[in-house]
N, C-alpha and C positions, 0 to 999 in steps of 0.2 A: 825379327824375334830369332832369338837361337833357336838351333835345331839339336833335337835331343836323339840320341841314340840307340833306337830300340831292335831287339832280334826281330828276324822274320815274324814267329811266332806272337810276339808280344803284339807287334802292328796286328794282326790277325786277330788277336784277342779285343783289342781296343777298338778296332773296326764293327766288331761284331757285338760289343758289349757296353761301351763308355764312350763314344762319340758323339755327339750330337748330331739329330739326323731331322729331316725337313720331314713332312707328312706323306709323303710317297716313299721316304726309306731311305734317299739320297744322303749321303754322308757331308756334311758342312761344318767339319770343325776339324784341324790336327792335332796329335796326340799333345804338342805344345801348347796350342789353342786351350785344350781342355785343362792342362797344369796350368794357366792363366787363369783359365774362370774357376778353378777350385781355389786359387790362392787368393784373387781378388775377393771371393764370397766368403771366405773361412776368414783374411784377415778383419772384415767387418765388426765382429763381434768384438774386436777393439772398440768400436766408437762411442760405445757407451762412456768408456774409462780413459780413453787416451784422445790425443787431437786428431788431427785429419792428416798431420804429417808422420805421426807414428803410426797411424794407418797403411799410407804409403809405403813406409817402410817396412812394415809387419810380410804385405802381397809380397813385396820384394824377398825379403828372409826366406818368405813358404815356398815360393818360386825354384827358389834357389834350391829349397833343401830339395821340394818333389822333382825338379828337372835333373837333379845328379843323382836321382835313385835312391839318395841314403835313407829315406824316410816314405813309405804311402800308407797313405789310411785306408780305412776297411771300403769294402765295394761301395756302397749305397753314397758316400761321401763323392769320390770320383764321379758316378753316375750323375747323381742329383744336385748338387753343389752350383748356386745359380741358375738351374734351370728350375720349371714350373711347380714342380714337386717339391723341390726342397727338405727332403725326408733323409738324413743322414746318417742314423743309426742303423745297424745290423742285425739285433737282437733283442729280444724283448721277453719278459717273464711276466705271465697274467695268471689272476687266481682264478682259482676254482673251486667253490664253495659246497654244500652240499644240499643244495637247493635248485630245483626247474629253472628257477630265475638265473641264480648265479653261474648253472651250467651255460647256460644258453645266450647269457650277456656277453661270457669268454668264447662260445662260438662265433657269436656277431664282433667282438674286438679283433678277434684271429682273422677274420674274413679283412677288414679295415687294414690291419697291420702286414697281412699278407701282398694285398694290393699295391702298399706303398714300397715292397721289397726288403719287407723285413724278414726273421726268423722269429718263431715262438717258444717257452718252454713254458710247462706245466706242472704242477705237482697235483696228482690225483688221489693223493693219500686223505682228504676232508670226506672224502664221497664215502658216503655206510656200503659196507660190503652187501653182495648179492644174498638176495634172501632177509636180506633186513627188513625189519617195520617200517613201513610210511605211514606214520598217521593219519597226515591230511585225506588221504585217499583209502585207508583201511588197509593196503595193499602192501607187497614188497616191492623192495630196488631190485633192481636189476643188475647195478655194483657198477664200479668204474670203468670194466672194460668196453662196457657197452656204449657207454661215454666217449672213450676214447675213438672206438669204431664211428662215432657220428663227426667229431673232430677232423680224423682221417677224411671222410667222405667229404666233407666242408671244403678241406683242406683240395681235394680232386679237383674240386668245379671251380676256385678261384685260381687263375694264372698269375703266380706272385710277379706283380711287376708289369703285367701282360704278358710274361716271356714262359715263365715256366711256373711250376707248382712250389707252393710254399714249403719250409722247413719246420718240423715241430721235433721236442723233446717231452718224452712224456716219463716222468717218476714216481713212484710210488714206494711208500715206506718201507722194509722190510718187516716190521710188526704190523702190516695191514691184515687183515684176514683173508683178502683174496691175492695174496702175494704168489700162490702155488700157479694161480691162473694167469698173473702177470709175467710171471717167468718165461713160463711156454709161451706166450701170446705170439711170439715170431718162429717159433719152431718150424712152423710148417711155408711154404713160400708162397709169396702174394700177398701175405696178412701185414696191414699198416704200415704200407709203402714209404707215406709219408712221414713217420716217425722215427726218430732214434728211442729206446728205451733205456730206463739205467734203474736202477734199484737203489732206493736209498740206504747204505748200511747203517746201522749203530753203533753205538761202543759198546752198547749192551749186548747186542749179538755177538759182535767180534767177543767179548768176554765170555759167554756161553760158549760160542763155539772153540774158544781155547781151553776151556775146562772140560769138554764132551758134554753139554747142559740143554736143556730145555729151555727156550725163553718165551716169552708173552704175545700173543695177535691180542692186538688191543683194539677195541671199536672206535673208528672216528667219532661216534654220534655221542658216545656215553662214556668214553673214555674208558671201561673197564675191560677186564680180561673178557674174550672169548674164547681159547683156547690155549693150551701150550705145545709145543712143536719143537721137534728136534731141530737145534740149530746146524748139526753136520747135514741133515737131511734136507734142508733148504739150503743150504751152499752148495752143499752138490747137485743140485738143480739148475742154481744158477749157473755152477762151471760145465755143466753138461750142455745146458742153451747156448750159452757164449762159445764154448768149444765146436756144436754143429752149424751156427750162423753168425756168428760175432756180435751175439745182443742176447740177453741184457749187456749193457758195459753195468759198473757200478758207480755210485757217489758216495764219499763218508761223509755223511751231510753233521755229523758232531764234530767231525776236523774242518767242514766249512765254517761251521759257526760260531769254532774258535778262533775264527779269525774276521770273522762279524765286526765292521767296526763300528757298526750304529744298533747295537742290540735294541737300544733304548725305543727305536722303532719299529722292533719284530726280530722272529726267526727267519731266517732263510731257509726254503724246502724245494728250491728250485733251479735250473740252470739253463741257460741259453742253448739251441740244439745241438753244440758240438761239446757241452759239459765243462768250458773254462770259464764260463761266466757265470756263477751264483749270484742272484738278484734278489732283490725284495718286490713282491706284486707290484707291477705296473712299471719297475724301474726298466731304462733301458740301458745297452752300451755303447759307448763311444770308444772305437779300438782304430790301431794303428799298429805298424812295425818297424823297426831300424834295420836296414840291409846289412847285415853282419859282413857280408861278401865284400863292401865299400869300405869297411872299418878296419883292415886289415895289409898290411904291406909283408914283404918278406923280412924285416925287420919284429915284427910284431904286431900284435892290436893297437890300432892307433887311438887311445883312449882321448886325446885333446878333440879330436875330431868327432868320438863317439860323446863327448860331452858336448860338445854344440847340440850335435843333432838330438839328444835329449831333451836338452832346455827349450830346443823348438820346435819339437814334434808336442811336448804338453804344454805349452804355449798355444800350437793349432788344435790340440784337442780339445782343449778347456774352450777357447773359441766354437766349434764346431756345435758344445752345449750347448753355448750361448744362440746362435744362430740356426741350432736346428728347426724345422717344421715338425712338430711331434703331431703323430693321428690321432690321439687323442689327447685331450686335456687331463686326464690321469696321469697318463704316462708324463706328460710336461710338468706335473709336478711334482713327483715321485721322483723323477730323473736329476730336475732344478735342487731337488730337496738336498741330494746327496754328490751330485756333478761328478758321480765314478767315470771315470777314464781308463782305457786299459793300453798301455804301450808295451808292444812285446818285440818281437825279432822274427827274422827270416835270413837264410843264409848260412844258418849256422854248420850245418854240415859244407859248406862251401869253406868256409874261414877255416874249418879243421883241413882242408884238403889243401887249401894254400900254406897252413902252419905244417903240414905234415905230419899230420895227429891223427892217428887211427879213432873211428866213431867209440870201438868198444874197447875205451884203454881208459885207466885211471886219469892219466892226463889230460883226457876229454872231459873226464868231470869236473877236473879243476879249474880247467877252462871254464865251463859250464856256468859254474859258482861264481868265478872271480868275474867273469863278463856280465852276469844276470845281477850281482850284487852292487855293479859299479851301474848299471842302468839304473835301477831300483833306487838307489843312495840318490843318485844326481837326479831324478825323477822327480823323489821328494822334495828336494832342495828347489827345485824351479816352480813347484805346485805351493810350497811354503812362501815364495816369493812373492808369486800369483797372488795368496790369500793377504798377504798385506796392502798389496795396492788394490787389490778388487774386493776383497773380502771372504771370509771366509764359508765354506759349502755350508748351508741354512741349518743343518742338522749338526756342527761341529760340537757345538755346547750339549753335553751329555755323552757324548761317544768316545772310546776309546782313545781317539787318536787327541782328545780335548788337553789329558795331561803329559803329552808326550811333547808335543810342539805348541808354540806360542799361536802361528797360525794354518792353516791349512785350504787350500782353497777345491781339494778334490780329496775325497773319501777313501777312494784308491787309485794306484797311479800305473799297475801294472796287468798287465794279461798276457797269456802264452798263448795265442790266438791261433787258426788255421790262416794260412795265408794261400793257399792256392791258386788262386787265379793273380792276385796282386803280385806274387812272387814269380810269375809266368811274365808280366809286366816290368817287372825289373830283373829278370833273368836272372833269378835264385834260388836257391834250395829250399823247399818248403818250411816254413815253421822252424822248429828244431828236429825233423824225421832227417833219417839219413837219406842217402841216395836213392829213389826206388830202382833204378836200372843207370848202369853206364851207357847202356844206348838201348834203343828202342826204334821199332819201325813203324811207321803210318801209311795210310795210302795215300794219293796223293792223284790228278786229274789221271785219266785215259788209263787205270787199273795199275798205275805204278806203284811199287812199294818203296819208300824212301827211307833210309834210317840215317838216324841221327845220335851224334855222339857227342858226349860232356865236354865240352869245349876244352876242361881244364884236364882231362886225360889225354885227349889229342895235344894238346900243346907239350905236356908232359912225354908223351910217347915219341911224337917226333922231334923234341930234344934228344931224346935219348934212344935214336934210331929204331925202335921198335914199331912205327907204326905204319900200314898198310890196308889195303881195301879189303884183305882178306880177313884183318884184324875185325874189322868194323863190321863184316858179315857175320862173323863167328860170337861177335860180343853182344851184336842185335840178336841173334838167335838165342839167348838164353840172358841175355840184359844185365850178367854178372862177368869178371873176369879174375874168379876164385879158382885156381886148379887150370888157367890158361896159362899154357906152354912159351906161350911169345911175350908174355907180361911178366918182368922182374916180380919176385916176390916183395919187395918193398912196396911197389906200387900196388900190386893185389892189398896189401894190409889198407892201405890209405883210402883203397875205393870200395871196401865191404859195402856193398846194399842192405836192404832193410831186412831181406831174407839168409843174408849172410852173415844177420848178427845174431848173437845169443838172445833171447827174451828178456833175461835178466840185466843184459845191458843197456834196451831201450829204457828201462825202468829205474838202471843208475842216473841216465842221462836226464828222464824226468823229473825226478826226486831231485837232483841238484839244481836247476830252473823252479820250483817248488818253494827251495827253500827260500827264494827271494821273491818272490812274485806274490802279491795283494791277493787277487784273485786266484784262477787254478790254471790247467796247462793241459791244452789238447794235444794229445799222442797218442797213436795205437801202435801198442804192440804187436810186431808180427810173428806168426808161431808159422814152422813150415807144413804142411801137410801133414806129416809122420807125426805130428806131435801129440802127446795124450792129452788126457784130460787134467791130470793129475800134476802136469808140467803148467797148463794155465791155472790150476790153483793156488799152485804157491806163488805164481806171478800176482796173485791178487792178495794173498796174504802178503808179499812182501813188500807191495803197493800201501797196503796198509800201515806197515812197519814202518816205512820210509816216508811217512808224513806225506804222500800224494794225497790229493783232495778226490780223486778218482782215478778210474784205470779205462780203458778201454783196448781188446783183444781183437785181434783176427787171424786165422787161420786159415792158412793158403787153402783157395781152392773150395772153403767149407760151404759157402754160399750154393754150389751148384748141386749138392747132395743133401736128399730128405733125412731131415734130421732124427737119430732112433730115440726110443723112450729112455729115459733115464735108467743104466744097468742092464740093458737089453742088447743084444747084438742081433744083427738077421738069419736066421735059423735056413738050412742048406735048403729047403723045401717052402720058403718062403715066395711068394710071386712078387714082381716089383711092378707097379703100378706108377703110370706116368702123372707126374704135378699137372694140375689144371693149366688150362691154356690161359695166361696173363690177359685183363681186359686190355692194357696197353703195351704194345711191343714199339721198336725203333730197329731201325735197319737199312739195310741196301739194296738194289736191286742191278747186277750186273749182266751183260749180255755177251754170250759166247755162240760162235759160230759153231755149227754141226752139220751131218752130211745130209741132216734133215731139213734144215733153216736153221733160221735165228733162233736160238735159245733164250728166254730170260728167266733171268732167275734170281727170286727174292729171298733172303737169308734176312729173319727177323730175330731180334732179342729183346731180353728185359734184364732187370737186374740180375739174374742170377744167369745168364749165356745166352747161348744162342738156344732158341725155341721152339722154330718151326722155319720150314723150307716148303717155296710155293716156285713150280717152274711153271712156264708158257709158251708153244710154239706158233711163231706168227699164225700161221693160215692153216698149220696143221690141223684134222680131227681125228673120227673115229678111234682106232686103236691105239695108235701112238700117243694122240691125247690123253686118254683115260690109265696108259703105262705111263706117262709122265706124270701125272695126278696121282697117282698110286705111290709111285717111289716118293715123293713127295710127303706124301702123308705120312708113309713108313718112316721116313727119316724125322720127321716132325714127334712122331711118336718115340722114337729112339733118344732123341734130344732130351725131350721132358722125360724121360726113364733115367737119366746119368747116363745113356752112354757117350762116352767119347768121341768128338767129331775126328780124331783122327783115326779112330775104328771104323766109324761110316766109311771115310775118305778110303781105306785102305780095301773095302768091300766093294765098292764102285767102279775105282779105279781099274782101267784095263778092261773093263768089259766093251767085247766090241760089235758092230754093228757093219751092214755090209757097205757102208758109205763113211768109212772114217775122213777127218779133213784135216788139212794144218791151219793153226791161226797163231800168228806172232811167235812160229818157230817152234811150235809144240804141237803134235797130234792130238786132237781130241777126237776118239772112236770111237764114241756113241753117246748119246744123251745122258745117261747114268756117268759113264763117264767125264764129260762136262760138266753136270752138278758136281764131282768130285773134285774139281780144278775150281772149281768155285768156292765153295769150303776150303780148300788149299790156301786160296788164296785171303780169306777171312781169317781162316787160323794162322797164316802167318805174320800177320799183324798183330800175333796176341804175343804176349812172353813165352818163356818155353814151358812144356808142362809141369816142371817143377815149382812154378811162378804163374799159374793159372788168375785172370785176371775175374775181378767182381762183377762181368757185366762189361756191356760196351756203352758205350758215350752215346746219347741219343743225338749231340749236337754234331756231331763228327765223325762218330763210329768205331772212334780208338779204344782199347780196352780200359776201362775203370781199374784204378789202383786205391786198395784202403787205407788212408794214412790221416793225421791230425782230428781221428774220430769220425772218418767220413768218408763218401765213396766221390771220388775225384779224378778230374783227366788232365793228365800230366802235360796232353797235347793243345787244347785250346780253353782251359781253365773252368770247364763246367763242374759245379758242386754238386752233388744232391743236395748239400745243406747249407745253399746258396749264401 
């Protein structure tokens, strides 16, 4: 069997998440065998329509496509194809009605889906508001927020696929009477940790906002007006919460339904967890991505290779719909009715670098439109051909597509979805995001810190003669090359990172891809820490004007701070209160030698960053032990109060005791000094202060980054949105 070249990171991710294991956890599959398993299983989708010979040919074609890393399907397909579970879809939308029966049916179905490895999206807009009448009990409703908390708790209890929690999207219409409490639901840390939240913005709301008018909040139970409220007031609250915590995002629900190709089946009111896949109730999404970094040479984009890859990828994804083992019969029925697939891309930033095109340029926008228009056109042609040979999707008659095409196998064919983990496998940049960092540091064995630099930057630096180990260290410290005197200006322009790029340039790229995408586009607009709410507001408005179907923003470091109420700043005499200790943390323990003995320092984090420090001395008791415990408690209190680790390190470093000791070529002056050194080791693996991480990865301890609408780990592929 041919051997596929994978990066060390890719092999690590494959071994941890994808390769088959025996009951004891021993890996019993090579990456090549995994690709063969997936190709063989998906090729079986041909059997109902083609001869055995054609099935064999499809297997060979699929294996070739996968093994060259020209195309990679969504994670559940890689994990489960040809294995007992057989659930190959990534995400689902479930209906939530205005009754206890409907709500708890959805909770049960959510648990089943999460157990199979999928993520779920819901609209809670049909639930009557808090304090509304409940005629069956003569009582009052508790409102959507109380039920969202039930879904969140259920998700916490069900480990997704036996390895991690599931992911959810909660949507509420902007005209729901409880919209203000929904907007503020994640203003305080630790709330609804298993949910992304999005406000469904209507055109009526946007019109009222533009004209400075009020708009009506409507009872989902009666359809009647409950009250009118200023559109500007609600918009300001959305902006303030998003500025403070990154949530809620917004989806433009009328824009989404404008592209609903099967309106006769109903309106769309929810999306999957990262917002790129609007779906009808019980539909699932079947996703995969073309690796654009493999579609370009020094002469430009290789459109013949891209065309062939798109044709095979559409065939592959349609087969996935055919062979998938769905977790619920309702999902199988709804998915087979429309046979929606979502072919997207990864490696767009890599493609631009290879073409020497800055990400924040008009030329990059032109490339985005050209490439996605080509992919969409060829995907439609491939689906049309499959429709002629295999039959149209059952809901084709009466659909928007019926008048445009003689046949069509799939209601939708394109989606720009997150590719965090699969792009690590393919050694490509994530989705359509810019590079998050040109270099980053990560912990390896024996407390060493390893700096890794983008291979194309290394190649250019060596070719042009400015590469050095000192350059690697300096770039790893900040993640960026902007303003670095060792790096030529023309190279700096090409290697701009997410925070080097103006927010509007992020929107420009998103809008360019959206023009030629059936479904939606998963992307995060990154803001520097000093960005203002007004700048966030402008991006939201521009995204709506430019035809985006939703927008997610993240202001650097925002999740590390308590969000203030809209329109208020902290008074000078206000006291800082520490945020509550989270229920679940993840972290590391480091052993460090001191003059009193070996000290074991544990540093724990949650999604907001470091939150507590414990330290314990092997056999020491009495006064020393109590002082070490007191120091740990005070450090923890400071971290949860928003004090930067660097400030704590500065205060503890240099404190001396009578028995200093040398370790690894460095003096450890005391137990507090040792704790400071461990804190320094952890913070050294994070991006520079100007690019604070959004927490630490629970799997490998590396800093998480906010991209593609979710928290992701650029080292091991962990994604909070699964």
